[in-house]
C-alpha positions as CSV (number, residue, x, y, z in Angstrom):
1,X,291.9,222.5,10.3
2,X,294.9,224.5,8.9
3,X,296.7,223.2,5.9
4,X,299.7,224.6,4.0
5,X,299.2,224.8,0.2
6,X,301.4,226.0,-2.6
7,X,300.8,229.6,-3.7
8,X,303.2,231.7,-5.7
9,X,306.6,230.2,-6.6
10,X,308.5,229.4,-3.4
11,X,305.5,230.5,-1.3
12,X,302.8,228.8,0.7
13,X,299.7,229.9,2.3
14,X,297.6,228.5,5.1
15,X,294.0,227.5,4.4
16,X,291.1,226.2,6.5
17,X,289.9,222.8,5.3
18,X,287.6,220.1,6.7
19,X,289.4,217.3,8.6
20,X,289.6,214.3,6.2
21,X,287.2,211.5,6.5
22,X,288.6,208.0,7.2
23,X,287.7,205.0,5.2
24,X,288.2,201.2,5.7
25,X,291.8,200.3,6.5
26,X,292.8,204.0,7.0
27,X,294.0,206.1,9.9
28,X,293.5,209.7,10.9
29,X,296.5,211.3,12.6
30,X,296.8,214.4,14.7
31,X,300.1,215.7,13.4
32,X,302.9,216.2,16.0
33,X,305.5,217.4,13.5
34,X,306.8,217.1,9.9
35,X,310.3,217.6,8.5
36,X,310.8,220.1,5.7
37,X,312.5,218.4,2.8
38,X,314.3,219.6,-0.3
39,X,311.7,217.9,-2.4
40,X,309.1,220.1,-0.8
41,X,311.1,223.1,-2.0
42,X,311.3,221.6,-5.5
43,X,307.5,221.4,-5.7
44,X,307.3,225.1,-4.8
45,X,309.8,226.3,-7.4
46,X,308.9,227.3,-10.9
47,X,306.1,229.3,-12.5
48,X,303.3,226.8,-11.4
49,X,304.1,225.5,-7.9
50,X,302.0,222.5,-6.9
51,X,302.0,219.1,-5.3
52,X,301.4,217.7,-1.8
53,X,303.7,219.1,0.8
54,X,305.1,217.4,3.8
55,X,306.0,213.7,4.0
56,X,308.2,213.2,7.0
57,X,305.2,212.9,9.3
58,X,304.9,212.0,13.0
59,X,301.6,212.0,14.9
60,X,299.2,210.3,17.1
61,X,296.3,208.2,15.9
62,X,293.1,210.1,16.3
63,X,290.7,207.7,14.5
64,X,291.0,204.1,13.3
65,X,289.2,203.0,10.1
66,X,287.2,199.8,9.9
67,X,289.4,196.7,9.7
68,X,292.6,198.2,11.1
69,X,294.0,195.8,13.6
70,X,297.7,196.9,14.1
71,X,297.0,200.4,15.4
72,X,294.8,201.9,18.1
73,X,293.6,205.4,19.0
74,X,296.4,207.1,20.9
75,X,299.3,205.3,19.3
76,X,302.2,207.5,18.3
77,X,303.3,206.7,14.8
78,X,305.6,207.8,11.9
79,X,304.3,207.5,8.4
80,X,305.7,207.8,4.9
81,X,303.9,209.0,1.7
82,X,304.6,206.5,-1.1
83,X,303.8,202.8,-1.4
84,X,304.4,200.6,-4.5
85,X,302.0,198.0,-5.8
86,X,304.6,195.1,-5.3
87,X,303.4,193.4,-8.5
88,X,304.3,195.5,-11.6
89,X,307.3,195.3,-13.9
90,X,309.2,197.9,-11.9
91,X,308.5,196.4,-8.5
92,X,309.5,192.9,-9.6
93,X,312.8,194.2,-10.9
94,X,313.9,196.1,-7.9
95,X,312.7,199.6,-8.9
96,X,309.7,200.2,-6.6
97,X,310.1,204.0,-6.6
98,X,309.4,203.9,-10.4
99,X,306.1,202.1,-9.9
100,X,303.2,204.2,-11.1
101,X,301.3,203.3,-7.9
102,X,304.2,204.5,-5.8
103,X,304.2,207.8,-7.5
104,X,300.5,208.2,-7.3
105,X,300.1,207.4,-3.6
106,X,300.4,210.0,-0.9
107,X,299.1,211.3,2.4
108,X,296.0,213.5,2.6
109,X,296.5,216.5,2.5
110,X,300.2,216.3,3.4
111,X,302.2,216.7,6.5
112,X,302.0,220.4,6.9
113,X,298.5,220.3,8.4
114,X,296.9,219.7,11.7
115,X,295.4,216.3,10.7
116,X,296.5,213.7,8.1
117,X,294.6,210.8,6.5
118,X,296.8,207.8,6.0
119,X,295.5,205.6,3.1
120,X,295.1,201.9,3.7
121,X,298.3,200.8,1.7
122,X,300.4,203.3,3.7
123,X,298.9,202.0,6.9
124,X,300.0,198.5,6.0
125,X,303.4,199.1,4.6
126,X,304.6,202.6,5.7
127,X,303.4,203.2,9.2
128,X,305.4,202.3,12.3
129,X,304.4,202.6,16.0
130,X,307.0,204.5,18.1
131,X,308.5,203.1,21.3
132,X,308.3,205.6,24.2
133,X,312.1,206.1,23.9
134,X,311.9,207.4,20.4
135,X,311.2,211.2,20.1
136,X,309.0,212.7,17.4
137,X,312.0,214.5,15.9
138,X,314.1,211.4,15.6
139,X,311.2,209.4,14.2
140,X,310.6,212.0,11.5
141,X,314.0,211.1,9.9
142,X,312.6,207.6,9.0
143,X,311.8,208.5,5.4
144,X,315.0,210.5,4.5
145,X,317.1,207.9,6.2
146,X,315.4,205.2,4.1
147,X,316.2,207.2,0.9
148,X,319.8,207.4,2.0
149,X,319.9,203.7,2.7
150,X,318.7,202.8,-0.8
151,X,321.3,205.2,-2.2
152,X,324.1,203.4,-0.3
153,X,322.9,200.0,-1.5
154,X,322.7,201.1,-5.1
155,X,326.2,202.6,-4.9
156,X,327.6,199.0,-4.3
157,X,330.4,200.2,-2.0
158,X,332.4,197.9,0.2
159,X,334.2,198.2,3.5
160,X,337.6,199.8,2.9
161,X,336.3,201.9,0.0
162,X,336.6,205.7,-0.1
163,X,333.5,207.8,-0.6
164,X,333.3,211.5,-1.2
165,X,330.1,213.2,-0.2
166,X,329.4,216.5,-2.2
167,X,327.2,218.6,0.0
168,X,327.0,218.3,3.8
169,X,323.3,219.3,4.4
170,X,321.1,217.0,6.4
171,X,321.1,214.4,3.7
172,X,324.8,214.5,3.2
173,X,325.4,214.1,7.0
174,X,323.1,211.1,7.0
175,X,325.1,209.6,4.2
176,X,328.3,210.2,6.1
177,X,327.0,208.3,9.0
178,X,325.8,205.4,6.9
179,X,329.0,205.1,5.0
180,X,331.1,205.2,8.2
181,X,328.9,202.5,9.7
182,X,329.6,200.3,6.6
183,X,333.4,200.7,7.1
184,X,334.2,203.3,4.5
185,X,336.5,206.3,4.8
186,X,334.5,209.4,4.0
187,X,335.6,212.8,2.7
188,X,333.1,215.7,2.8
189,X,333.0,218.6,0.3
190,X,331.0,221.6,1.5
191,X,331.4,225.4,1.0
192,X,330.0,226.4,4.4
193,X,332.5,226.1,7.2
194,X,329.9,225.6,9.9
195,X,328.6,222.5,8.1
196,X,332.1,221.2,7.7
197,X,332.7,221.6,11.4
198,X,329.5,219.7,12.2
199,X,330.5,216.9,9.9
200,X,333.7,216.3,11.9
201,X,331.5,214.7,14.6
202,X,330.1,212.0,12.3
203,X,333.1,209.9,11.4
204,X,334.3,211.9,8.5
205,X,338.1,211.9,8.0
206,X,338.4,215.2,6.0
207,X,336.2,218.1,5.1
208,X,337.2,220.5,2.4
209,X,335.6,223.3,0.4
210,X,334.8,222.6,-3.3
211,X,337.3,225.3,-4.4
212,X,340.1,224.1,-2.0
213,X,343.2,223.6,-4.2
214,X,344.2,220.6,-2.1
215,X,340.9,218.7,-2.7
216,X,342.1,216.4,-5.4
217,X,345.5,216.0,-3.7
218,X,343.9,214.9,-0.4
219,X,341.7,212.4,-2.1
220,X,344.5,210.9,-4.2
221,X,346.8,210.9,-1.1
222,X,344.3,208.7,0.8
223,X,343.7,206.3,-2.1
224,X,347.2,205.6,-3.4
225,X,346.5,207.9,-6.3
226,X,343.4,206.1,-7.5
227,X,340.7,208.6,-6.5
228,X,337.4,207.9,-4.7
229,X,335.5,204.7,-5.3
230,X,332.3,206.7,-5.1
231,X,331.3,210.3,-5.3
232,X,327.8,210.9,-3.8
233,X,326.2,214.1,-5.1
234,X,323.6,215.4,-2.6
235,X,323.4,218.9,-4.1
236,X,321.0,219.8,-7.0
237,X,323.6,221.8,-8.9
238,X,324.6,220.4,-12.3
239,X,328.1,221.8,-12.0
240,X,328.7,219.4,-9.1
241,X,329.1,216.6,-11.7
242,X,332.0,218.5,-13.2
243,X,333.7,218.4,-9.8
244,X,333.0,214.7,-9.4
245,X,334.8,213.7,-12.6
246,X,338.1,214.9,-11.1
247,X,337.6,213.0,-7.8
248,X,336.4,209.5,-8.8
249,X,338.8,206.7,-9.6
250,X,338.8,204.8,-12.9
251,X,336.0,202.2,-12.8
252,X,334.3,204.2,-10.0
253,X,330.8,205.5,-9.6
254,X,329.0,208.8,-9.4
255,X,325.7,208.7,-7.6
256,X,323.1,211.4,-8.1
257,X,320.9,211.9,-5.0
258,X,319.5,215.3,-5.7
259,X,317.5,216.6,-8.7
260,X,318.9,219.6,-10.6
261,X,317.8,223.1,-9.7
262,X,317.6,224.4,-13.3
263,X,321.1,225.7,-13.6
264,X,321.5,224.3,-17.1
265,X,322.6,221.0,-18.6
266,X,325.0,218.9,-16.6
267,X,328.4,218.2,-18.3
268,X,328.5,214.5,-19.4
269,X,331.8,213.8,-21.1
270,X,331.2,210.5,-22.9
271,X,334.9,210.0,-23.5
272,X,335.5,209.8,-19.8
273,X,332.5,207.5,-19.2
274,X,333.8,205.2,-21.9
275,X,337.6,205.2,-21.4
276,X,337.5,205.2,-17.6
277,X,334.5,202.8,-17.4
278,X,332.6,205.1,-15.0
279,X,329.1,204.3,-13.8
280,X,326.4,206.9,-13.1
281,X,323.5,205.9,-10.9
282,X,320.7,207.8,-9.1
283,X,318.2,207.4,-6.3
284,X,314.7,208.9,-6.4
285,X,313.2,207.5,-3.3
286,X,313.1,204.4,-1.0
287,X,310.9,201.3,-0.6
288,X,309.0,199.9,2.3
289,X,311.9,197.6,3.0
290,X,314.3,200.5,3.5
291,X,311.7,202.3,5.6
292,X,311.6,199.4,8.0
293,X,315.4,199.2,8.1
294,X,315.7,203.0,8.6
295,X,313.1,202.9,11.4
296,X,315.0,200.1,13.2
297,X,318.3,202.0,13.0
298,X,316.7,205.1,14.5
299,X,315.1,203.0,17.3
300,X,318.6,201.5,18.0
301,X,320.1,204.9,18.3
302,X,322.9,204.2,15.9
303,X,322.4,207.4,13.9
304,X,322.7,210.9,15.3
305,X,319.9,212.9,13.7
306,X,318.6,215.4,16.4
307,X,321.8,217.4,15.9
308,X,320.8,217.9,12.2
309,X,317.7,219.9,13.2
310,X,318.7,223.6,13.1
311,X,315.2,225.2,13.4
312,X,312.0,224.2,15.0
313,X,309.1,226.3,13.8
314,X,305.3,226.3,14.2
315,X,303.1,225.7,11.1
316,X,302.3,229.4,11.1
317,X,306.0,230.1,10.3
318,X,306.4,227.5,7.6
319,X,307.2,230.2,5.0
320,X,310.1,231.3,7.2
321,X,311.4,227.8,7.3
322,X,311.2,227.6,3.5
323,X,313.0,230.9,3.1
324,X,315.8,229.7,5.5
325,X,316.4,226.6,3.4
326,X,316.3,228.5,0.1
327,X,319.0,230.8,1.5
328,X,321.0,227.8,2.8
329,X,320.7,229.2,6.3
330,X,319.0,226.1,7.8
331,X,320.2,222.6,7.9
332,X,316.9,220.9,8.8
333,X,313.6,222.5,9.7
334,X,311.0,220.7,11.8
335,X,307.5,222.0,11.6
336,X,305.0,221.6,14.4
337,X,301.3,222.4,13.9
338,X,300.7,224.1,17.3
339,X,303.9,226.0,18.1
340,X,307.3,225.2,19.3
341,X,310.6,227.0,20.0
342,X,312.5,228.6,17.2
């Protein structure tokens, strides 16, 4: 089978590998498609690219391991890559994505392949059968939606609050929908006009560019001069934190969703943190509970995600999809092993 593996920085190559063998409690999936995520790009950056690529995976069960009772050959499923142990210090204190087992677990060999082995723990806690009404493309948003759900929970916002979303990529536009669904007024900040135009369809009340001189004025005008209750940073640019300080209210929160891209140290003015009682939180990933919640929301059709897919490419053109994302010319790329329209 064909598998995409990291090569030079920001580059992949396709290799021929044996189809994985399936053990007790495991599944073998024939991959239908996999979303290309910003974390995949992060694994490819730097002088020594590596890691398992592809974790927003939809496929059909090709083989069922001994002891599996909840799935049968031919079932269409969506799977996620990480599962915690549920018993360690981190898991028992609400930090499942910091669990060592969580970080060590993964799919084999990753979603950018023709077949994927799903380990037993992932079968039990991170695999969901798709109803006929749910498309492969929508189902593939289960994992990124779950990560966004956990970020919303950790940000402790309430109905009536104001949230600013810095960056209106696919993650930012998921955040917009979740905040709007929870009764918040949402302001989007994004340099690309085409993304600001798309965001207007998702319940956002204002979209502005980061250099817009009216940005602070608009936010203060909507909040009786306070500033935003929350600034959600979905872009991996340290300078975004400098923008966020000027937008958040006293006692408000900055939430980091994206890892930095190596631009340099982020400004962290301790005097502002202290005198203004600001909080800084972050979200690395989700948990099985959020995966289930995200899957249910997608099944209910309450989130609009198909509109976020800007490019559909075959596995043979994965490098093209990576390049499009690196140049910020794609919103979301969906990769299919055996072809598909561009």
